Steps between C-alpha positions, in 0.01 A plus 500: 500500500521135395833347406547352154476150649172580682357661187592198286318272744199735494506485121505121511182506711328729248613274219358200684159666518498542119655170390448241775509139372404568140342159436281521811267800490554689825294818532667670202258788459737690272519219245125438507422867451747533215363200312152653520633840398707366210214293361218750547641851469724709278637820657579818312870412546651832409796535738769229507680424826855364494631350826878478532634254754844367582716448803700776668776625269370331186464831314129588527555871559751524216248333271233747612736792430545378144125452457430855613748633247301331221144562621329813364145457633356606833575209728480409866788332680453313826826430681503263797799511732538312827683785673356810663671711232414402144844514338376352171236772465764767569722361224213480251397857574842610381472305173511717190178374346279614213161399639219748449426480869615264773300426812722339760347293782739393774412203722739430787535308826348184360441287196215536248448125484399473867528776764427785253273297273178687585669841470652394168166399351346824631761691298420290193132587546582871529719495190236306309259787555748753359402517133828667404721207607605290198721236663608389848838353590558332835845439643445241773732462795784252466327250727155510341335181382349577157231232528348682797506833315337342194240335724408841640451632145273209410287564804484871415407438134228257605348744750535816286333419172536853364873536573717651227816322612622148426811301576712495184837358599673359808875542452765316698837677489768234545856577607665230288836550668348432841307202370821357356723576798255409776197301389663270245795464734274377781397202287847350538671692781598344831394807696189716495561839340159659550210497743241240398206744517679741265587236241143369506363852461724563197373176345139600571560828315649313205219245489213752504546742211430526129824685421852447637754779463845342526704792630879541542580258217830681446630349823485144362660322209264365233553150633413609854192687375378192315544299818284751687232495229491121509458513878220757473323292237495202736284715730309717253459368147268753335573861594695692237861579592653835402873549553626846594771706665417776752127450448510621138174359364262641240168609647318309225633174643293558813183619328476331159404154616198297599327610818600335824300182567510381862409137429746475211790654692431292808527191279844616376679393819648155534313457829160574345571284194570209732173560687313513171664204326628258762305270728613381840443138395712520182775239513755726334562874519384721212785607268488813283684593180790641701559173682361642825293244692232579756242326714237581762507336844172488691438341838240566770707382795741753654876513490706447811670836545841367606509240224398754236760753617765227477391428142530872418852505648597209272293609203553314169725709276309399187199707611508852357172639632242389757188681611185403684294488819570258781404440862666348803372246751579735790293784351148424376427870475735660247573463131873498426641623168803296394724646227837400362720642226841344451661452840270751672183387671251664735191400698262785579201475734193646333136524597277235656339205328125549461444190713694669782252787522239513782234231462229700326723680249609202282133407456427847361795478261388159374155641429642803314757288314351152450798403281696457822285204598651294218843503665389524862627211712317377810822479699717777356247746357675713236847419633717360224862496389515609137849565365645536149852368439702613196846383403724304266637147519307372800269202554153592620474177698811586702376852588158360595669237721691773684179697549304207640778436748407839644124433517346390827157418634351807665448450868 
């Protein structure tokens, strides 16, 4: 069985496949299929699906218990647990609920956003064919990346034109006490308080949702809660926030809203807004209504690994969030995902650049996806550093200077 750390890295690879370098079209079959589907087809859309995400201990299962107590229809519940014994499913089975009938599907020993993705979508297909099912709720594992789950739904909807199911809501359950004690603390602390991969995963879950459930609000003062909400808004400015204690949320909050829109939700995140609105050549960083500034750094030439690692060790404190794809001069083969949140940063080796594939394969890709030719470089192929920087009170020129000190001519 994979460890949490291994599973998180696996998730990051799956997420790369769906979202790689948004401004440069890289073989994103899911997005292309969905655009065609959205513009040319209307499904019967009878059965809403609600996906509930959130890191370990945020209160997802408690929220599900409360939902089951309110739901009176025949529903299906898919519970994903990383362990070999699905504890969450066992708890939910003991919930005193009023549903007409509950079909429980347990998925264990993996995560539905990557290792169990095919099995998960097979269950969705099976439930779609059951005419008695009126709604489906999915409790994702604590280390799931919601963008990968949503991407799987888009692919499914595009391929299954007669499906009865549709993605209604992606919920991120946020432990506000943990965010306040650990994440906000890391923005100013002298010592790391959390693994970088974990913090970045929590931020990914916050960024990619259309509803945030702020749980455990009773553990903070009103002033502390407002500080958390301000911090969350710097990362995710559009999703509705619902405050609660012990997961006590009305079912209508999850269902009585506009349907989930992948493109719209993806644009909610500060990273995506920067990609959409900022240009590498802009003299100044873009500044939003919250005073958060962001810019996009793009450069073909690789980073020197040692110099870049030194920069990460002495990272500017004014930067709140960084995310993007980079490459190193000592590795022409692999894409590296660089992420930073507060004082935590991580570099994860992902898949290969297209230009690193065997000689005949890039040619085939360029024929199938001619858009790639626009950004294809004679020397570097599709290799490119593309990183979004988000923060407060910094000078773009100074950050760019530090970055170019790490760039070297590839040898």
